[in-house]
VMD Tcl script that builds the backbone (N, CA, C; Angstrom):
set m [mol new atoms 396]
animate dup $m
set s [atomselect $m all]
$s set {name element resname resid chain x y z} {
  {N N UNK 1 A 81.589 100.090 14.258}
  {CA C UNK 1 A 81.248 99.232 15.376}
  {C C UNK 1 A 79.926 99.719 15.960}
  {N N UNK 2 A 78.911 98.839 15.992}
  {CA C UNK 2 A 77.596 99.220 16.470}
  {C C UNK 2 A 77.504 99.274 17.982}
  {N N UNK 3 A 76.473 99.964 18.465}
  {CA C UNK 3 A 76.263 100.122 19.905}
  {C C UNK 3 A 76.073 98.772 20.589}
  {N N UNK 4 A 75.302 97.867 19.973}
  {CA C UNK 4 A 75.062 96.554 20.577}
  {C C UNK 4 A 76.369 95.790 20.741}
  {N N UNK 5 A 77.259 95.886 19.756}
  {CA C UNK 5 A 78.546 95.195 19.836}
  {C C UNK 5 A 79.382 95.760 20.979}
  {N N UNK 6 A 79.388 97.083 21.133}
  {CA C UNK 6 A 80.157 97.702 22.214}
  {C C UNK 6 A 79.601 97.308 23.573}
  {N N UNK 7 A 78.287 97.260 23.694}
  {CA C UNK 7 A 77.673 96.843 24.952}
  {C C UNK 7 A 78.010 95.383 25.241}
  {N N UNK 8 A 77.965 94.547 24.216}
  {CA C UNK 8 A 78.251 93.125 24.408}
  {C C UNK 8 A 79.699 92.896 24.849}
  {N N UNK 9 A 80.599 93.766 24.442}
  {CA C UNK 9 A 82.000 93.632 24.843}
  {C C UNK 9 A 82.181 93.842 26.342}
  {N N UNK 10 A 81.195 94.459 26.996}
  {CA C UNK 10 A 81.234 94.640 28.448}
  {C C UNK 10 A 80.869 93.362 29.199}
  {N N UNK 11 A 80.398 92.361 28.489}
  {CA C UNK 11 A 79.860 91.157 29.120}
  {C C UNK 11 A 80.788 90.550 30.169}
  {N N UNK 12 A 82.055 90.268 29.882}
  {CA C UNK 12 A 82.911 89.654 30.909}
  {C C UNK 12 A 83.128 90.562 32.126}
  {N N UNK 13 A 83.355 91.843 31.882}
  {CA C UNK 13 A 83.576 92.776 32.986}
  {C C UNK 13 A 82.315 92.928 33.832}
  {N N UNK 14 A 81.170 93.053 33.182}
  {CA C UNK 14 A 79.911 93.192 33.914}
  {C C UNK 14 A 79.590 91.916 34.684}
  {N N UNK 15 A 79.921 90.755 34.110}
  {CA C UNK 15 A 79.729 89.479 34.796}
  {C C UNK 15 A 80.522 89.453 36.104}
  {N N UNK 16 A 81.802 89.790 36.027}
  {CA C UNK 16 A 82.653 89.780 37.225}
  {C C UNK 16 A 82.152 90.804 38.242}
  {N N UNK 17 A 81.804 91.997 37.789}
  {CA C UNK 17 A 81.314 93.039 38.694}
  {C C UNK 17 A 80.027 92.603 39.389}
  {N N UNK 18 A 79.128 91.971 38.644}
  {CA C UNK 18 A 77.879 91.497 39.235}
  {C C UNK 18 A 78.134 90.390 40.255}
  {N N UNK 19 A 79.044 89.491 39.926}
  {CA C UNK 19 A 79.363 88.385 40.839}
  {C C UNK 19 A 79.988 88.908 42.137}
  {N N UNK 20 A 80.967 89.778 42.010}
  {CA C UNK 20 A 81.670 90.298 43.189}
  {C C UNK 20 A 80.723 91.122 44.053}
  {N N UNK 21 A 79.946 91.988 43.448}
  {CA C UNK 21 A 79.027 92.823 44.241}
  {C C UNK 21 A 77.896 91.992 44.839}
  {N N UNK 22 A 77.480 90.937 44.136}
  {CA C UNK 22 A 76.445 90.056 44.686}
  {C C UNK 22 A 76.920 89.325 45.929}
  {N N UNK 23 A 78.140 88.825 45.884}
  {CA C UNK 23 A 78.701 88.156 47.066}
  {C C UNK 23 A 78.918 89.171 48.187}
  {N N UNK 24 A 79.414 90.356 47.829}
  {CA C UNK 24 A 79.582 91.411 48.831}
  {C C UNK 24 A 78.261 91.792 49.481}
  {N N UNK 25 A 77.216 91.877 48.691}
  {CA C UNK 25 A 75.887 92.195 49.205}
  {C C UNK 25 A 75.395 91.097 50.144}
  {N N UNK 26 A 75.604 89.850 49.758}
  {CA C UNK 26 A 75.179 88.733 50.604}
  {C C UNK 26 A 75.918 88.764 51.940}
  {N N UNK 27 A 77.224 89.000 51.909}
  {CA C UNK 27 A 78.011 89.066 53.145}
  {C C UNK 27 A 77.569 90.261 53.986}
  {N N UNK 28 A 77.324 91.399 53.353}
  {CA C UNK 28 A 76.904 92.602 54.081}
  {C C UNK 28 A 75.538 92.421 54.739}
  {N N UNK 29 A 74.730 91.513 54.214}
  {CA C UNK 29 A 73.421 91.256 54.807}
  {C C UNK 29 A 73.482 90.459 56.095}
  {N N UNK 30 A 74.687 90.011 56.471}
  {CA C UNK 30 A 74.860 89.204 57.689}
  {C C UNK 30 A 75.530 89.989 58.798}
  {N N UNK 31 A 74.991 91.145 59.123}
  {CA C UNK 31 A 75.435 91.793 60.335}
  {C C UNK 31 A 76.161 93.111 60.213}
  {N N UNK 32 A 76.564 93.541 59.047}
  {CA C UNK 32 A 77.191 94.857 58.961}
  {C C UNK 32 A 76.095 95.920 58.981}
  {N N UNK 33 A 76.489 97.143 58.881}
  {CA C UNK 33 A 75.517 98.236 58.968}
  {C C UNK 33 A 74.591 98.256 57.749}
  {N N UNK 34 A 73.448 98.872 57.934}
  {CA C UNK 34 A 72.491 98.993 56.834}
  {C C UNK 34 A 73.097 99.821 55.702}
  {N N UNK 35 A 73.881 100.829 56.042}
  {CA C UNK 35 A 74.501 101.674 55.021}
  {C C UNK 35 A 75.462 100.853 54.151}
  {N N UNK 36 A 76.233 99.976 54.774}
  {CA C UNK 36 A 77.147 99.113 54.011}
  {C C UNK 36 A 76.351 98.203 53.099}
  {N N UNK 37 A 75.291 97.594 53.627}
  {CA C UNK 37 A 74.430 96.721 52.819}
  {C C UNK 37 A 73.844 97.507 51.650}
  {N N UNK 38 A 73.376 98.714 51.926}
  {CA C UNK 38 A 72.774 99.554 50.888}
  {C C UNK 38 A 73.790 99.875 49.786}
  {N N UNK 39 A 75.012 100.231 50.177}
  {CA C UNK 39 A 76.044 100.551 49.188}
  {C C UNK 39 A 76.367 99.351 48.299}
  {N N UNK 40 A 76.488 98.171 48.907}
  {CA C UNK 40 A 76.703 96.954 48.106}
  {C C UNK 40 A 75.501 96.707 47.189}
  {N N UNK 41 A 74.305 96.978 47.705}
  {CA C UNK 41 A 73.096 96.783 46.901}
  {C C UNK 41 A 73.062 97.685 45.680}
  {N N UNK 42 A 73.405 98.937 45.863}
  {CA C UNK 42 A 73.428 99.880 44.733}
  {C C UNK 42 A 74.475 99.431 43.707}
  {N N UNK 43 A 75.653 99.073 44.182}
  {CA C UNK 43 A 76.710 98.619 43.269}
  {C C UNK 43 A 76.260 97.374 42.510}
  {N N UNK 44 A 75.584 96.460 43.207}
  {CA C UNK 44 A 75.130 95.225 42.564}
  {C C UNK 44 A 74.048 95.504 41.520}
  {N N UNK 45 A 73.131 96.388 41.821}
  {CA C UNK 45 A 72.074 96.730 40.863}
  {C C UNK 45 A 72.680 97.362 39.607}
  {N N UNK 46 A 73.607 98.279 39.780}
  {CA C UNK 46 A 74.235 98.935 38.624}
  {C C UNK 46 A 75.018 97.921 37.788}
  {N N UNK 47 A 75.862 97.110 38.443}
  {CA C UNK 47 A 76.653 96.106 37.718}
  {C C UNK 47 A 75.751 95.100 37.021}
  {N N UNK 48 A 74.698 94.678 37.695}
  {CA C UNK 48 A 73.793 93.678 37.114}
  {C C UNK 48 A 72.982 94.255 35.959}
  {N N UNK 49 A 72.633 95.528 36.036}
  {CA C UNK 49 A 71.917 96.161 34.927}
  {C C UNK 49 A 72.809 96.225 33.681}
  {N N UNK 50 A 74.073 96.560 33.882}
  {CA C UNK 50 A 75.009 96.574 32.745}
  {C C UNK 50 A 75.174 95.159 32.192}
  {N N UNK 51 A 75.238 94.171 33.082}
  {CA C UNK 51 A 75.323 92.774 32.633}
  {C C UNK 51 A 74.064 92.390 31.857}
  {N N UNK 52 A 72.890 92.794 32.356}
  {CA C UNK 52 A 71.637 92.507 31.665}
  {C C UNK 52 A 71.650 93.093 30.253}
  {N N UNK 53 A 72.073 94.343 30.121}
  {CA C UNK 53 A 72.133 94.963 28.796}
  {C C UNK 53 A 73.100 94.222 27.871}
  {N N UNK 54 A 74.252 93.832 28.389}
  {CA C UNK 54 A 75.228 93.138 27.545}
  {C C UNK 54 A 74.745 91.738 27.185}
  {N N UNK 55 A 74.054 91.066 28.095}
  {CA C UNK 55 A 73.493 89.741 27.780}
  {C C UNK 55 A 72.393 89.877 26.735}
  {N N UNK 56 A 71.574 90.911 26.848}
  {CA C UNK 56 A 70.522 91.117 25.846}
  {C C UNK 56 A 71.128 91.305 24.459}
  {N N UNK 57 A 72.210 92.060 24.363}
  {CA C UNK 57 A 72.886 92.241 23.076}
  {C C UNK 57 A 73.468 90.920 22.588}
  {N N UNK 58 A 74.019 90.137 23.516}
  {CA C UNK 58 A 74.608 88.835 23.173}
  {C C UNK 58 A 73.531 87.866 22.664}
  {N N UNK 59 A 72.409 87.811 23.358}
  {CA C UNK 59 A 71.309 86.931 22.952}
  {C C UNK 59 A 70.750 87.376 21.602}
  {N N UNK 60 A 70.639 88.664 21.423}
  {CA C UNK 60 A 70.141 89.172 20.136}
  {C C UNK 60 A 71.067 88.758 18.990}
  {N N UNK 61 A 72.369 88.820 19.236}
  {CA C UNK 61 A 73.331 88.434 18.206}
  {C C UNK 61 A 73.227 86.946 17.882}
  {N N UNK 62 A 72.828 86.147 18.868}
  {CA C UNK 62 A 72.724 84.699 18.679}
  {C C UNK 62 A 71.269 84.232 18.621}
  {N N UNK 63 A 70.360 85.075 18.167}
  {CA C UNK 63 A 68.934 84.721 18.147}
  {C C UNK 63 A 68.661 83.497 17.283}
  {N N UNK 64 A 69.469 83.271 16.265}
  {CA C UNK 64 A 69.296 82.089 15.418}
  {C C UNK 64 A 69.439 80.807 16.236}
  {N N UNK 65 A 70.361 80.814 17.203}
  {CA C UNK 65 A 70.554 79.644 18.068}
  {C C UNK 65 A 69.257 79.323 18.806}
  {N N UNK 66 A 68.590 80.334 19.322}
  {CA C UNK 66 A 67.341 80.117 20.053}
  {C C UNK 66 A 66.225 79.646 19.122}
  {N N UNK 67 A 66.221 80.152 17.897}
  {CA C UNK 67 A 65.200 79.737 16.938}
  {C C UNK 67 A 65.357 78.271 16.549}
  {N N UNK 68 A 66.590 77.763 16.563}
  {CA C UNK 68 A 66.835 76.373 16.155}
  {C C UNK 68 A 66.988 75.436 17.354}
  {N N UNK 69 A 66.654 75.898 18.524}
  {CA C UNK 69 A 66.849 75.115 19.747}
  {C C UNK 69 A 66.163 73.757 19.691}
  {N N UNK 70 A 64.942 73.712 19.204}
  {CA C UNK 70 A 64.183 72.466 19.179}
  {C C UNK 70 A 64.620 71.569 18.018}
  {N N UNK 71 A 64.921 72.160 16.886}
  {CA C UNK 71 A 65.202 71.367 15.693}
  {C C UNK 71 A 66.612 70.770 15.644}
  {N N UNK 72 A 67.541 71.307 16.387}
  {CA C UNK 72 A 68.925 70.817 16.353}
  {C C UNK 72 A 69.132 69.696 17.349}
  {N N UNK 73 A 70.149 68.905 17.093}
  {CA C UNK 73 A 70.530 67.813 17.983}
  {C C UNK 73 A 71.021 68.383 19.319}
  {N N UNK 74 A 70.661 67.723 20.410}
  {CA C UNK 74 A 71.064 68.175 21.738}
  {C C UNK 74 A 72.493 67.706 22.002}
  {N N UNK 75 A 73.353 68.648 22.326}
  {CA C UNK 75 A 74.721 68.341 22.704}
  {C C UNK 75 A 74.970 68.941 24.078}
  {N N UNK 76 A 76.065 68.569 24.686}
  {CA C UNK 76 A 76.403 69.100 26.009}
  {C C UNK 76 A 76.507 70.620 25.954}
  {N N UNK 77 A 77.128 71.128 24.896}
  {CA C UNK 77 A 77.291 72.570 24.732}
  {C C UNK 77 A 75.933 73.273 24.657}
  {N N UNK 78 A 74.996 72.683 23.925}
  {CA C UNK 78 A 73.661 73.272 23.797}
  {C C UNK 78 A 72.908 73.205 25.127}
  {N N UNK 79 A 73.083 72.114 25.868}
  {CA C UNK 79 A 72.409 71.985 27.167}
  {C C UNK 79 A 72.915 73.041 28.150}
  {N N UNK 80 A 74.200 73.260 28.167}
  {CA C UNK 80 A 74.767 74.280 29.061}
  {C C UNK 80 A 74.164 75.645 28.729}
  {N N UNK 81 A 74.124 75.985 27.449}
  {CA C UNK 81 A 73.573 77.282 27.039}
  {C C UNK 81 A 72.087 77.368 27.361}
  {N N UNK 82 A 71.358 76.281 27.172}
  {CA C UNK 82 A 69.931 76.257 27.502}
  {C C UNK 82 A 69.714 76.497 28.996}
  {N N UNK 83 A 70.431 75.744 29.842}
  {CA C UNK 83 A 70.273 75.900 31.282}
  {C C UNK 83 A 70.794 77.258 31.763}
  {N N UNK 84 A 71.823 77.765 31.114}
  {CA C UNK 84 A 72.313 79.102 31.421}
  {C C UNK 84 A 71.228 80.135 31.142}
  {N N UNK 85 A 70.541 80.005 30.023}
  {CA C UNK 85 A 69.463 80.933 29.661}
  {C C UNK 85 A 68.331 80.890 30.678}
  {N N UNK 86 A 67.952 79.686 31.108}
  {CA C UNK 86 A 66.890 79.534 32.113}
  {C C UNK 86 A 67.330 80.160 33.438}
  {N N UNK 87 A 68.556 79.853 33.869}
  {CA C UNK 87 A 69.059 80.411 35.130}
  {C C UNK 87 A 69.110 81.932 35.060}
  {N N UNK 88 A 69.534 82.471 33.914}
  {CA C UNK 88 A 69.605 83.927 33.779}
  {C C UNK 88 A 68.212 84.541 33.899}
  {N N UNK 89 A 67.218 83.926 33.279}
  {CA C UNK 89 A 65.849 84.444 33.385}
  {C C UNK 89 A 65.355 84.445 34.828}
  {N N UNK 90 A 65.619 83.358 35.551}
  {CA C UNK 90 A 65.190 83.264 36.952}
  {C C UNK 90 A 65.862 84.346 37.786}
  {N N UNK 91 A 67.161 84.500 37.614}
  {CA C UNK 91 A 67.904 85.492 38.396}
  {C C UNK 91 A 67.483 86.914 38.009}
  {N N UNK 92 A 67.259 87.157 36.740}
  {CA C UNK 92 A 66.826 88.496 36.307}
  {C C UNK 92 A 65.453 88.836 36.878}
  {N N UNK 93 A 64.509 87.912 36.802}
  {CA C UNK 93 A 63.151 88.169 37.311}
  {C C UNK 93 A 63.170 88.377 38.824}
  {N N UNK 94 A 63.873 87.510 39.549}
  {CA C UNK 94 A 63.920 87.684 41.006}
  {C C UNK 94 A 64.671 88.960 41.379}
  {N N UNK 95 A 65.674 89.340 40.599}
  {CA C UNK 95 A 66.380 90.595 40.848}
  {C C UNK 95 A 65.477 91.796 40.659}
  {N N UNK 96 A 64.679 91.769 39.610}
  {CA C UNK 96 A 63.736 92.871 39.374}
  {C C UNK 96 A 62.709 92.932 40.508}
  {N N UNK 97 A 62.232 91.777 40.961}
  {CA C UNK 97 A 61.298 91.748 42.094}
  {C C UNK 97 A 61.937 92.327 43.347}
  {N N UNK 98 A 63.201 92.002 43.578}
  {CA C UNK 98 A 63.897 92.536 44.748}
  {C C UNK 98 A 64.003 94.061 44.688}
  {N N UNK 99 A 64.373 94.571 43.544}
  {CA C UNK 99 A 64.520 96.020 43.397}
  {C C UNK 99 A 63.166 96.715 43.558}
  {N N UNK 100 A 62.126 96.103 43.018}
  {CA C UNK 100 A 60.807 96.741 43.017}
  {C C UNK 100 A 60.068 96.625 44.348}
  {N N UNK 101 A 60.241 95.506 45.084}
  {CA C UNK 101 A 59.339 95.253 46.211}
  {C C UNK 101 A 59.993 94.996 47.561}
  {N N UNK 102 A 61.301 94.817 47.640}
  {CA C UNK 102 A 61.904 94.402 48.903}
  {C C UNK 102 A 62.721 95.544 49.496}
  {N N UNK 103 A 62.519 95.760 50.776}
  {CA C UNK 103 A 63.269 96.774 51.521}
  {C C UNK 103 A 64.144 96.066 52.546}
  {N N UNK 104 A 65.433 96.142 52.405}
  {CA C UNK 104 A 66.347 95.589 53.403}
  {C C UNK 104 A 66.730 94.150 53.152}
  {N N UNK 105 A 67.741 93.686 53.905}
  {CA C UNK 105 A 68.259 92.334 53.716}
  {C C UNK 105 A 67.381 91.273 54.360}
  {N N UNK 106 A 67.613 90.029 53.973}
  {CA C UNK 106 A 66.987 88.895 54.641}
  {C C UNK 106 A 65.651 88.446 54.085}
  {N N UNK 107 A 65.321 88.786 52.856}
  {CA C UNK 107 A 64.020 88.380 52.309}
  {C C UNK 107 A 64.107 86.993 51.685}
  {N N UNK 108 A 62.961 86.324 51.598}
  {CA C UNK 108 A 62.937 85.006 50.959}
  {C C UNK 108 A 63.183 85.124 49.452}
  {N N UNK 109 A 62.734 86.215 48.848}
  {CA C UNK 109 A 63.007 86.434 47.421}
  {C C UNK 109 A 64.510 86.594 47.214}
  {N N UNK 110 A 65.174 87.201 48.182}
  {CA C UNK 110 A 66.617 87.361 48.106}
  {C C UNK 110 A 67.332 86.021 48.010}
  {N N UNK 111 A 66.858 85.033 48.760}
  {CA C UNK 111 A 67.453 83.695 48.670}
  {C C UNK 111 A 67.116 83.037 47.336}
  {N N UNK 112 A 65.908 83.293 46.820}
  {CA C UNK 112 A 65.530 82.772 45.502}
  {C C UNK 112 A 66.351 83.435 44.395}
  {N N UNK 113 A 66.934 84.565 44.696}
  {CA C UNK 113 A 67.807 85.258 43.752}
  {C C UNK 113 A 69.259 84.796 43.932}
  {N N UNK 114 A 69.690 84.671 45.167}
  {CA C UNK 114 A 71.082 84.359 45.481}
  {C C UNK 114 A 71.474 82.940 45.071}
  {N N UNK 115 A 70.671 81.964 45.433}
  {CA C UNK 115 A 71.030 80.562 45.140}
  {C C UNK 115 A 71.081 80.271 43.637}
  {N N UNK 116 A 70.067 80.641 42.856}
  {CA C UNK 116 A 70.213 80.461 41.398}
  {C C UNK 116 A 71.315 81.354 40.819}
  {N N UNK 117 A 71.615 82.464 41.499}
  {CA C UNK 117 A 72.697 83.334 41.055}
  {C C UNK 117 A 74.041 82.625 41.101}
  {N N UNK 118 A 74.257 81.826 42.137}
  {CA C UNK 118 A 75.492 81.028 42.229}
  {C C UNK 118 A 75.552 80.056 41.054}
  {N N UNK 119 A 74.440 79.370 40.780}
  {CA C UNK 119 A 74.375 78.452 39.639}
  {C C UNK 119 A 74.623 79.213 38.333}
  {N N UNK 120 A 74.062 80.390 38.221}
  {CA C UNK 120 A 74.250 81.213 37.020}
  {C C UNK 120 A 75.724 81.531 36.798}
  {N N UNK 121 A 76.437 81.879 37.860}
  {CA C UNK 121 A 77.863 82.184 37.724}
  {C C UNK 121 A 78.638 80.961 37.237}
  {N N UNK 122 A 78.318 79.797 37.801}
  {CA C UNK 122 A 79.007 78.561 37.396}
  {C C UNK 122 A 78.714 78.260 35.925}
  {N N UNK 123 A 77.440 78.306 35.547}
  {CA C UNK 123 A 77.075 78.029 34.154}
  {C C UNK 123 A 77.668 79.063 33.195}
  {N N UNK 124 A 77.733 80.313 33.624}
  {CA C UNK 124 A 78.332 81.355 32.782}
  {C C UNK 124 A 79.814 81.084 32.545}
  {N N UNK 125 A 80.517 80.659 33.584}
  {CA C UNK 125 A 81.936 80.332 33.430}
  {C C UNK 125 A 82.128 79.139 32.496}
  {N N UNK 126 A 81.304 78.106 32.672}
  {CA C UNK 126 A 81.387 76.937 31.788}
  {C C UNK 126 A 81.091 77.349 30.351}
  {N N UNK 127 A 80.062 78.152 30.163}
  {CA C UNK 127 A 79.684 78.636 28.833}
  {C C UNK 127 A 80.846 79.400 28.182}
  {N N UNK 128 A 81.475 80.270 28.954}
  {CA C UNK 128 A 82.603 81.048 28.419}
  {C C UNK 128 A 83.788 80.141 28.096}
  {N N UNK 129 A 84.045 79.157 28.921}
  {CA C UNK 129 A 85.178 78.248 28.671}
  {C C UNK 129 A 84.941 77.386 27.440}
  {N N UNK 130 A 83.693 76.994 27.205}
  {CA C UNK 130 A 83.363 76.210 26.004}
  {C C UNK 130 A 83.605 77.018 24.736}
  {N N UNK 131 A 83.528 78.333 24.844}
  {CA C UNK 131 A 83.659 79.181 23.655}
  {C C UNK 131 A 85.099 79.467 23.296}
  {N N UNK 132 A 86.012 79.249 24.205}
  {CA C UNK 132 A 87.431 79.581 23.956}
  {C C UNK 132 A 88.150 78.468 23.265}
}
mol reanalyze $m
mol bondsrecalc $m
mol representation Tube
mol addrep $m
C-alpha cells in the first residue's frame, strides 16, 4: 500500500474535521475570547492541511479524468466534480492567504474563504454520494 493511497484514505475524516473546525472557527470569531478563536484556527489549519494532502493524492489518482475533461461528454456527475474542483481551488487559495497575511477574526478574505467553503462542503458531500 503506497503512501499516497494511505493519505487519500484520510479524505473523509479530514473533510469532516475541516468542516467542523471551520464552523467552530466562524462561531468563535463572533465574540468569544481571542484564545478560543486562535485554538479553533490552529485546529482548522491542521485539519485543512491534512484534507489538502488527501485531496492532492485523490486528484493525482484521477488525473486522467482532468485530462479528458474537455473531450468527454458533459454529465451531471462531471459538472459536480468540475465545480467541486473550482470551489476547492478558491477555498485553498483564500485559506493560504488567510494563514499568510491575516491576523485575527473578521477579515474580508475570511468571508471569501467561509462562503465558498460552505459550497465546497455541499459539493463534496454530493460528490461522495454520487460515488457510492
